[in-house]
Wavefront OBJ file of the C-alpha trace (Angstrom):
o trace
v 0.118 -0.280 0.033
v 2.655 1.992 0.866
v 4.626 1.720 -2.766
v 0.985 3.028 -4.332
v 1.027 5.859 -2.391
v 4.803 6.727 -3.605
v 3.884 5.859 -7.304
v 0.683 8.463 -6.720
v 2.899 11.207 -5.556
v 5.774 10.592 -8.316
v 2.981 10.612 -10.645
v 1.357 14.024 -8.734
v 4.160 15.895 -9.303
v 5.039 14.770 -12.537
v 2.201 15.419 -13.809
v 2.116 19.015 -12.169
v 6.119 19.216 -13.457
v 4.780 19.213 -17.208
v 2.646 22.004 -16.423
v 5.181 24.441 -17.020
v 6.781 22.722 -19.979
v 5.615 25.681 -22.511
v 4.633 24.768 -26.278
v 4.623 27.379 -29.367
v 0.728 28.567 -30.259
v 0.089 28.723 -33.518
v -1.578 31.668 -33.519
v -1.419 35.244 -35.643
v -3.440 38.086 -35.738
v -3.058 38.817 -39.066
v -4.236 37.260 -42.245
v -1.302 36.955 -44.978
v -2.045 37.855 -48.894
v -1.331 34.459 -49.583
v -4.408 32.981 -47.944
v -6.596 30.523 -49.505
v -9.857 32.768 -48.441
v -8.342 35.913 -49.731
v -6.872 34.648 -53.229
v -10.053 32.278 -54.257
v -13.596 33.399 -54.856
v -15.069 30.996 -51.969
v -18.709 31.362 -51.242
v -19.513 32.337 -47.331
v -20.903 28.750 -46.595
v -17.677 27.015 -48.157
v -15.446 29.776 -46.319
v -17.312 29.193 -42.765
v -16.819 25.086 -43.241
v -13.140 25.573 -44.039
v -12.625 27.639 -41.420
v -14.238 25.355 -38.864
v -13.312 22.057 -40.238
v -9.827 22.753 -41.554
v -8.144 26.015 -40.413
v -7.540 24.670 -37.294
v -4.675 22.751 -38.168
v -4.496 23.455 -41.822
v -3.608 27.716 -41.509
v -1.478 29.798 -39.211
v -4.274 30.551 -36.625
v -5.488 28.183 -34.527
v -8.558 28.584 -32.320
v -7.355 26.423 -29.195
v -9.992 24.582 -27.170
v -9.780 25.184 -23.390
v -7.964 22.276 -22.675
v -5.030 23.611 -24.653
v -2.776 24.545 -22.012
v -3.041 21.010 -20.204
v 0.197 18.738 -20.767
v 0.808 16.482 -22.302
v -2.230 17.015 -24.209
v -0.743 20.523 -25.713
v 1.916 18.810 -26.838
v -0.386 16.335 -28.903
v -2.100 19.197 -30.241
v 1.305 21.085 -30.994
v 2.655 17.997 -32.714
v -0.614 17.436 -34.713
v -0.946 21.134 -35.889
v 2.406 21.345 -37.273
v 2.228 17.877 -39.349
v -1.467 19.428 -40.407
v 0.424 22.364 -41.671
v 3.679 20.734 -43.482
v 0.843 18.377 -45.448
v -0.863 21.658 -46.349
v -1.022 25.586 -45.224
v -4.030 27.641 -46.387
v -2.273 30.522 -45.233
v 0.505 30.169 -47.653
v -1.380 28.821 -50.223
v -1.065 31.400 -52.813
v 2.589 30.844 -52.400
v 2.467 27.466 -54.252
v 3.007 26.848 -57.786
v -0.340 25.986 -59.786
v 0.477 22.386 -60.294
v 1.140 22.438 -56.257
v -2.082 23.692 -55.814
v -3.779 21.316 -58.213
v -2.117 18.366 -56.154
v -3.412 19.782 -53.427
v -6.791 20.458 -54.387
v -7.228 16.777 -55.822
v -5.684 15.423 -52.083
v -8.331 17.583 -50.316
v -10.969 15.941 -52.444
v -9.906 12.454 -52.402
v -9.739 12.782 -48.681
v -12.930 14.233 -47.929
v -14.567 12.104 -50.390
v -13.299 8.878 -48.382
v -14.128 10.756 -44.818
v -10.459 10.693 -43.726
v -10.726 14.944 -43.163
v -11.612 16.110 -40.821
v -9.621 13.499 -38.779
v -12.409 11.400 -36.636
v -10.250 12.500 -33.148
v -10.838 16.022 -34.356
v -14.880 15.929 -34.751
v -14.878 13.850 -31.916
v -14.880 16.795 -29.641
v -15.940 19.490 -32.777
v -18.806 18.199 -33.747
v -19.747 20.956 -35.658
v -16.203 20.468 -37.676
v -17.715 17.092 -39.308
v -18.925 17.344 -43.143
v -22.737 16.225 -43.536
v -23.398 14.857 -46.853
v -24.390 18.250 -48.335
v -21.632 20.135 -46.974
v -19.224 17.476 -48.472
v -20.399 17.362 -51.631
v -20.342 21.599 -51.954
v -16.700 21.884 -50.447
v -15.588 18.834 -53.095
v -17.668 20.710 -56.002
v -15.670 23.923 -55.398
v -12.482 22.040 -54.785
v -13.161 20.231 -58.229
v -13.873 23.555 -60.025
v -11.257 25.520 -58.428
v -8.587 22.867 -59.630
v -10.326 22.438 -63.096
v -9.789 26.527 -63.463
v -5.745 26.387 -62.824
l 1 2 3 4 5 6 7 8 9 10 11 12 13 14 15 16 17 18 19 20 21 22 23 24 25 26 27 28 29 30 31 32 33 34 35 36 37 38 39 40 41 42 43 44 45 46 47 48 49 50 51 52 53 54 55 56 57 58 59 60 61 62 63 64 65 66 67 68 69 70 71 72 73 74 75 76 77 78 79 80 81 82 83 84 85 86 87 88 89 90 91 92 93 94 95 96 97 98 99 100 101 102 103 104 105 106 107 108 109 110 111 112 113 114 115 116 117 118 119 120 121 122 123 124 125 126 127 128 129 130 131 132 133 134 135 136 137 138 139 140 141 142 143 144 145 146 147 148 149 150
């Protein structure tokens, strides 16, 4: 019984201790001129859906949930956002070549069609981020049209 108490105390001290290890926040006060929404004529309903479903992980401005400062959750979020931005960063959209944009648009369409994006782990907590069938069709049609016009 005494060993259990010692282990519990050590775990509690470790948990409290890791709360003081800072993480990098993915937030910006400005929207760059290269942002996807600014360089494309995106309809308002699609803008809203992309903002809610994609921009937290795929832009330079994440809207963090209340639990983002609790470790080790903050580390998980930070790594997840880094990976998402490495794959696609809507904030730097217009800095991509047309060939790269077309590739990204094809990938977006495929992942939405396959139900891979937004991630299940994200929509589990952020229910509003999940695509309805109608929303998915609208976004897919818009992205396909955008690709075809490049």
